[in-house]
C-alpha positions in Angstrom: -25.0 28.7 -37.4 -23.3 32.0 -38.0 -19.7 31.8 -38.7 -18.3 34.9 -37.6 -16.4 35.8 -34.8 -18.2 37.1 -31.7 -16.7 39.1 -28.7 -18.4 39.6 -25.7 -16.4 42.2 -23.5 -16.6 43.2 -20.0 -14.7 46.5 -19.9 -12.2 47.8 -17.4 -13.3 50.4 -15.0 -10.7 53.0 -13.7 -13.7 54.7 -11.8 -13.5 51.9 -9.2 -10.0 51.7 -9.1 -9.4 48.0 -10.5 -11.8 46.4 -8.0 -13.2 43.3 -9.7 -17.2 43.4 -8.3 -18.6 40.4 -10.1 -18.7 38.6 -13.3 -20.9 40.3 -16.0 -24.0 38.2 -15.5 -25.7 39.5 -18.5 -22.8 38.5 -20.8 -22.4 35.3 -19.3 -26.0 34.5 -19.8 -25.9 35.6 -23.6 -22.9 33.3 -24.0 -24.7 30.6 -22.7 -27.5 31.0 -24.8 -25.5 31.4 -27.8 -23.2 28.5 -27.4 -25.9 26.0 -26.1 -28.1 26.6 -29.1 -24.8 26.4 -31.4 -25.9 30.0 -32.9 -22.3 31.0 -33.3 -19.1 29.3 -34.7 -16.5 31.3 -32.5 -17.2 33.2 -29.4 -14.4 34.9 -27.1 -15.2 36.4 -23.9 -12.8 39.2 -22.7 -13.3 40.0 -19.1 -11.1 43.1 -19.2 -12.3 44.1 -15.7 -10.8 41.0 -14.2 -7.6 41.4 -16.2 -7.1 44.7 -14.7 -7.8 43.6 -11.3 -5.1 40.9 -11.6 -2.6 43.4 -13.0 -2.8 42.0 -16.7 -3.6 45.7 -17.6 -2.1 48.9 -16.8 -3.9 51.1 -14.4 -3.9 55.0 -15.5 -3.8 56.9 -18.7 -2.8 54.1 -21.1 -5.9 51.8 -19.7 -8.3 52.8 -22.5 -5.6 52.5 -25.2 -4.6 49.2 -24.1 -8.2 47.9 -23.6 -9.1 49.1 -26.9 -6.3 47.5 -28.5 -7.0 43.9 -26.7 -10.4 44.2 -28.2 -9.3 45.3 -31.7 -6.6 42.2 -31.6 -9.6 39.8 -31.3 -10.7 40.6 -35.0 -14.4 40.0 -34.1 -17.2 40.7 -36.4 -19.9 41.5 -33.8 -18.8 42.9 -30.1 -21.2 43.0 -27.1 -20.6 44.9 -24.0 -21.3 44.8 -20.6 -21.9 48.2 -18.6 -21.8 49.1 -14.8 -24.0 52.0 -13.5 
């Protein structure tokens, strides 16, 4: 088992106006794989798109800075990001 902190991040998208489309299935699958096989000691899932939709993150110019601060606050050793095309 790896003892580092892993962060799985679904970033917010200002392009879609805070509309929450769906959970990031790729990250959900990765989290399931890592935890079920006990490959990581610490895993945190940050769904910043959902937080934006729920009003927990500010919409506007400060969004990228606040989102980056949330990610950095996790003090992760490794981060994986979901993307929307």
